C-alpha positions in Angstrom: 13.5 -177.1 -71.0 16.0 -176.7 -73.8 19.6 -176.0 -73.5 22.9 -175.8 -75.3 25.2 -178.6 -74.3 23.9 -180.8 -71.6 23.5 -179.5 -68.1 25.8 -181.0 -65.5 24.4 -184.2 -64.1 22.8 -183.9 -60.7 22.5 -187.7 -60.2 23.6 -188.7 -56.8 23.5 -185.1 -55.6 21.4 -183.9 -52.7 18.6 -181.5 -53.5 19.2 -178.2 -51.8 16.0 -176.3 -51.6 17.5 -173.4 -49.7 20.0 -172.8 -52.6 17.3 -173.2 -55.2 15.3 -170.5 -53.3 18.3 -168.2 -53.3 18.8 -168.8 -57.0 15.1 -168.1 -57.7 15.4 -164.8 -55.7 18.6 -163.8 -57.6 17.0 -164.4 -60.9 14.6 -161.5 -60.2 17.5 -159.3 -61.3 19.1 -159.3 -64.8 22.3 -160.7 -63.5 23.0 -163.5 -61.0 26.5 -164.2 -60.0 27.3 -167.5 -58.2 30.6 -166.9 -56.6 32.4 -169.4 -54.3 35.5 -171.4 -54.1 36.1 -174.5 -56.2 34.1 -177.5 -54.9 31.3 -175.6 -53.2 28.7 -176.8 -55.7 27.9 -173.7 -57.7 27.5 -175.5 -61.0 25.5 -178.4 -59.4 23.2 -175.9 -57.6 22.4 -174.1 -60.8 21.9 -177.3 -62.7 19.6 -178.6 -60.0 17.5 -175.4 -60.2 17.4 -175.4 -64.0 16.4 -179.1 -64.1 13.1 -178.1 -62.4 12.7 -174.9 -64.4 10.6 -174.4 -67.6 13.0 -171.7 -68.8 14.8 -171.9 -72.1 18.4 -172.4 -71.0 21.7 -171.8 -72.7 24.7 -173.2 -70.8 28.1 -172.2 -72.1 31.2 -173.6 -70.4 33.9 -170.9 -70.8 37.7 -171.5 -71.2 40.8 -169.3 -71.5 40.4 -169.6 -75.3 37.2 -167.5 -74.9 39.4 -164.5 -74.2 39.8 -164.2 -77.9 36.6 -162.4 -79.0 36.4 -164.2 -82.3 36.8 -167.6 -80.6 34.2 -166.6 -77.9 31.8 -165.5 -80.6 32.2 -168.8 -82.6 31.8 -170.8 -79.4 28.8 -168.9 -78.3 27.0 -169.2 -81.7 27.8 -172.9 -81.9 26.3 -173.6 -78.5 23.3 -171.3 -79.2 22.6 -173.2 -82.4 21.6 -176.3 -80.4 19.4 -174.1 -78.2 17.8 -171.6 -80.5 18.6 -172.3 -84.2 16.9 -169.3 -85.7 18.5 -166.8 -83.3 21.9 -168.4 -83.9 21.5 -168.2 -87.7 20.6 -164.5 -87.4 23.5 -163.8 -85.1 25.9 -165.8 -87.2 25.9 -163.0 -89.8 27.2 -160.6 -87.1 30.7 -160.1 -85.9 31.6 -160.1 -82.2 29.8 -157.0 -80.9 32.7 -155.0 -79.7 31.4 -151.6 -80.9 28.1 -149.9 -80.0 26.7 -150.3 -83.5 27.5 -154.0 -83.6 26.1 -154.5 -80.1 22.9 -152.6 -81.0 22.4 -155.0 -84.0 23.0 -158.0 -81.6 20.5 -156.6 -79.0 17.8 -155.9 -81.5 17.9 -159.6 -82.6 18.0 -160.8 -79.0 15.2 -158.4 -77.9 13.0 -159.7 -80.7 13.8 -163.3 -79.7 13.2 -162.8 -75.9 9.9 -160.9 -76.2 7.5 -163.1 -74.4 7.6 -166.5 -72.6 9.4 -168.6 -71.9 12.0 -167.0 -69.8 15.5 -167.3 -71.1 18.4 -168.0 -68.8 21.9 -167.9 -70.2 24.5 -169.5 -67.9 28.2 -168.8 -68.4 30.1 -171.3 -66.3 33.6 -170.4 -65.1 33.5 -166.7 -65.8 36.8 -166.6 -63.9 38.5 -167.7 -67.1 37.6 -164.5 -68.8 40.2 -161.7 -68.6 39.7 -159.9 -71.9 38.0 -156.6 -71.3 36.2 -156.7 -74.7 34.6 -160.1 -73.8 33.7 -158.8 -70.3 32.1 -155.7 -71.8 29.9 -157.9 -73.9 28.4 -159.4 -70.7 28.0 -156.0 -68.9 26.2 -154.5 -72.0 23.8 -157.5 -72.1 23.1 -157.0 -68.4 22.6 -153.3 -68.8 19.8 -153.8 -71.4 17.7 -155.6 -68.7 15.5 -157.4 -71.2 12.3 -158.8 -69.9 12.2 -162.6 -69.7 16.1 -162.7 -70.0 18.6 -163.5 -67.3 22.3 -164.0 -67.2 24.1 -166.2 -64.7 27.8 -166.0 -64.2 29.4 -168.8 -62.3 32.9 -168.1 -61.0 35.4 -169.0 -58.3 37.5 -165.9 -58.9 36.4 -162.6 -57.2 38.5 -160.3 -59.3 36.6 -161.0 -62.5 33.2 -160.3 -61.0 33.8 -157.4 -58.6 33.5 -154.8 -61.3 29.8 -155.6 -61.7 28.5 -153.1 -59.2 
């Protein structure tokens, strides 16, 4: 397994097979949202699942600064660089995809990279920090593409930022 930034440590944590089974089931869809209050173990459960997975993982810890599309894009590319150097170098030439034409260029590069095994799982931890609609649209557009072998996980403790998914 490869990942951007290190996964949260699961040392000393109990293995929770029921939660891992629920995560596995959720990953059958293009988007999995882990939503619960602070301290319920969302991050640890996902890290536990991924530690046993053979998926290529990108883990991006979001902050309020990621509400600035240019900051989000720089942060995303920097983390992606440690996970998938060639894809990050290709995407680095693009601007934040806030228009259909920019998003199409992004998706063409992503689709080319995700064509075939291994599965890719991109985890965006603390999605509740994201309030900017342009950044949210980036996620919804990625999900809508429903690329094979590619899943997005949003971890949040705030309902209002994830309820518009449906």
